[in-house]
KOLVEX-832083 format. One record per residue (C-alpha): residue in three letters; x, y, z. Coordinates in steps of 0.25 Angstrom, whole numbers, plus 5000, padded with zeros to 4 digits. Each point is the difference from the previous one (the first is absolute). Last residue first. Layout:
// residues N
ALAXYZ;...
This chain:
// residues 306
ASP559352965149;ASP500149935013;TRP500350125008;ALA498850074993;GLU499149885004;ILE500750015014;TYR499550145002;LYS498649974995;ASP499949895010;ALA500650095011;ALA498950104997;VAL498949905001;ALA500549955013;ALA500250145006;THR498650044996;THR499349875006;GLY500850015013;ASP499750155002;GLY498549964998;VAL500249895010;ALA500750095010;ASN498950114999;THR498949905003;ILE500749945012;GLN500150145006;LYS501150105004;CYS499650144996;LEU500550124992;GLN501349944994;LYS501550005001;ARG500549854998;VAL500349905010;ASP498549985004;GLY499649944986;ILE500850004988;ALA501550024996;TRP500549984986;ILE501549974996;GLY500549984986;LYS500550144998;ILE500350065013;SER499350135003;THR498849915004;GLU498949954991;MET498649995006;HIS499450034986;GLN499550145004;ASP501550035005;THR500649955013;ILE500650065012;ILE500449905011;TYR499650045014;GLY501250035009;ILE499450115009;GLU500750114992;ASP499549954987;LYS500749894992;GLU500850004987;ILE500949884998;GLU501549995002;ASP500449854998;ARG500049905012;ILE498549985001;ILE499749945013;ASN499750135007;SER498650024995;ASN499249935011;PRO499150125003;ILE499950045015;PHE498750065004;GLY499750115010;ILE499450035013;LEU498549954998;PRO499849915012;PHE498549964998;ILE499449965013;ALA498749925001;GLY498949975011;ALA500450125008;SER499950055015;ILE501150095003;ASP500849965012;LYS500950105008;LEU501450025004;GLY500750135005;GLY501450024997;THR499850155001;LYS500650054987;VAL500049884992;ASN498549965004;LYS499949854999;VAL499049924993;THR499349875003;VAL499149954989;SER498749935001;GLU499249884996;VAL500849944988;LYS499649864997;ASP500149865006;SER500750045013;GLY500050155000;ASN501050125003;ILE500950074991;LYS501250065008;GLU500850125002;VAL499550094989;VAL500550145000;SER499450135004;ASP500350154999;TRP498650024995;VAL498849915000;PHE499150064989;GLU498549975000;ILE499349984987;LYS498549984998;LYS499750155000;ASN500850024987;LYS500450144999;PHE501449985006;ALA500249894989;ARG499650084988;GLU500950125005;GLN501249905002;VAL499949954986;ILE499950144994;LYS501250045009;SER500949894995;ALA500349895010;ARG501150015010;LEU499150025012;LYS500250075013;ASP500249975014;ARG500949884997;ARG500049855002;HIS498749994993;ILE498749915002;ILE498850034992;TYR498849945007;VAL498849974991;LYS498649995005;SER498849924995;GLY500849944990;PHE499649974985;LYS500050134992;THR500950065011;LEU501149914995;PHE500250094988;THR500450115009;GLY501049915007;GLU500549964986;GLU500250154997;VAL500750035013;ALA500949885000;VAL500450014985;ASP500250155001;GLY500949995012;GLY499749995015;GLY500049865003;VAL499349895008;VAL498549974997;ALA499049955010;ILE498649954997;GLU498750005009;GLN499049904994;GLY498850034992;LYS500549934987;PHE501449935002;PHE500149914988;ALA499850124991;GLY501350065003;ASP500849874996;CYS500650034986;LEU499850154999;ALA500550015014;CYS501349924997;TYR501049975011;SER499149925008;VAL500049955015;GLY498549965003;LYS500249854999;ASN500850004988;ALA501350025008;LEU499649985015;GLU501249925004;GLU501050094992;GLU499550135006;GLY499749955014;PRO501350055006;VAL500650124993;GLY500950004987;LEU499250124994;LYS500249944986;ARG500350074987;PRO499249944989;ASN500849904991;GLY500350004986;GLY499649954986;THR501149914993;ALA499350004987;VAL501250034991;ILE499849954986;VAL501249964993;ALA500349984985;LYS501049934991;ALA500349915012;ARG501149925007;TYR499649935013;GLU501049975011;ASP499749895011;GLU499649975014;ASP500450125008;GLY499650094988;LYS500650084989;VAL499250064989;ILE500950034988;LYS499550094989;TYR500449994986;ARG500450104990;GLY501450015005;ASP500049945014;SER499050095008;TYR499749985015;ILE499049945009;GLU500349975015;LEU499849915012;ILE498749924995;ASN499549905010;ASP499549884993;ASN498749924998;VAL499649974986;VAL498850024991;GLU500049964986;LEU499050064991;GLY499449914990;PHE498650054997;LYS499349925010;ARG501150055010;ALA499550145000;HIS498549955003;ASN500549915011;GLU500950115006;PHE498950115000;LYS498949905005;ARG500949965011;ALA500250145004;LEU498550035000;GLU499949885010;PRO501150055009;GLY499450145001;SER498649945003;ILE498950044991;MET498850115001;GLU499250064989;PHE501049944990;GLY499850044985;PRO500850135002;TYR501050005012;ASP499550095011;GLU499549895010;VAL501349935004;PHE499949925013;GLU501149955010;THR501250074993;ASN501349945003;GLN500149924987;ILE499650134994;GLU501350055003;GLY500749914990;GLY499149924991;PRO501149894998;LEU500549955014;TYR501450055005;LYS501250054992;GLU499350014987;ILE500649984986;CYS499150014988;VAL500549934987;THR499750024986;LYS500449944987;ARG499250094991;ASN498849934992;ALA499250135002;ARG499149925010;ALA501349985008;GLY500250155001;TYR498650045002;LEU499849905012;GLY501450045005;ALA499650145001;CYS498749965007;LEU500949925010;GLY500950125002;GLY498850105002;PRO499349905010;GLY501249985008;GLY501149904995;GLY501250105000;VAL501250004990;ILE499549974987;VAL501049954990;ILE499650014985;ASP500749934988;TRP500749905009;ASP501449945001;GLN500449925012;MET501350015007;
């Protein structure tokens, strides 16, 4: 078991930014990532909404984050974290490869969008299949776009996508929406939106990019193809918040609740980025969260040392 001042679980933009600030504060800091540093942006072809970079590839931005943090002394290791729990004042972070004892833990484990689980979804990921309208909508200007879902997120994002698409199809398995009334009313008034009721996606079609979507009517069993250059499955998000053994405050979905300093209901544990309850999921949000959490963790350790 290794001893650290700050252990960061998750090496996405928020985790690496927290690591930069932790190491820069001269705290012994490690960032533990299961896959490649950078997290989800490693799977993003282009990023054009991060200040200072009009357009940069996701992997290149990830490398810049990592290199910058390492410059200040952050250690980055690969391990699959199984659980986090308290041991007196310390926190134990248990992984497949090692165990890490920390004074402070920053949870930056993110989450995963719910997948449709249909043919073509994985093959055309980042080639027209996207789970973030705010991130990728502008790439599909003038094209027909499909959105899957009937809740607030799907309908709001579908309405947002009409800023770019020539037409937006909202595909929903029922004959009425689950979205709030005001969100529905805006969508129904939007002439660019066409609802595809009582339907589920059977297949996403295309060779190098999304070209169409095959949908099945759940009442008649009939199939039809909808022309689309992009599809946004917006049927939910699953935060990776279950690795904390101690009882911690979450909302009904599983997002971790934090205060303005990103601290959770457990003293000495902070949560940042997509794993915590917040308005939107963007790189800029994550790095802001990471900065705040690292500064708060440094002050917490300062008080501990006193």
